[in-house]
N, C-alpha and C positions, 0 to 999 in steps of 0.2 A: 202635604200628604197627598198621596195618589187618590183620586176619586174612586170610591167603591171599596178601598182597602180599609178593613175594620181593625185588624190587628196583625202582628207578625212577630216571629222570633227566629234567631239564628244561633246555631250551635256547631261546635267542632268535635268530631270523634277522633279516635286514633287513626293513624296511617293517612292523614291528610283528607279524611272524609268529612263532609259538612252536611248539615240538615237545615233547610230553611222552611219555615212554616208560615203560611199567610192565610188569613181569613177574609173572605170577600163577601160583599153584600149579595152578589149574584155571579153566575158563570160568565155573563156578558162582560162585566167589569173586569174580571180576571183576564179574559181573552183579549180585550182591548189593551190591557197592560202588556201582555205577552207580545202582541203584534206591534204596538206602537212605542212603548217605552223601554222594554227589556233589551232589545237589540242595541239601542244607543247606550244603555248603562253597561252592557257587556263590553262594547267597544271602548268606551271612555275609561273603564276601570282596568283594562288590559288583562282581565281574568282569563280570557280565552286562551292566552299563551300558557296558562298554568293548569288547565283542566283537561281531563280526558273525555268526560261526557257529563251531560246534565239530563236528568230524568225528572218526571213529574207525575203526580197522581191526583185525581180529583176525588175527594171524599165528601159526599153530601151530608150536611148536618141537618138532622131533623129538628124543626123549630122547637119541639118540646124538650130537646136535649140542651138547648142553649141557655147558659147562665151568664149573661153579659151585663 
């Protein structure tokens, strides 16, 4: 497992759209993954040939909201 990754899920919508959700212990861990691991995973999987764009959003989870 990737250090700092607490949980994740992957889903497919209609028309070839996908949603990936990941929960990280902090923003630094996520950014380290984006900078150091994600580019190699994209290259290895060959997914770049099949996608038009990738977008992302950061949603901060208030500690009192977490039920883990």
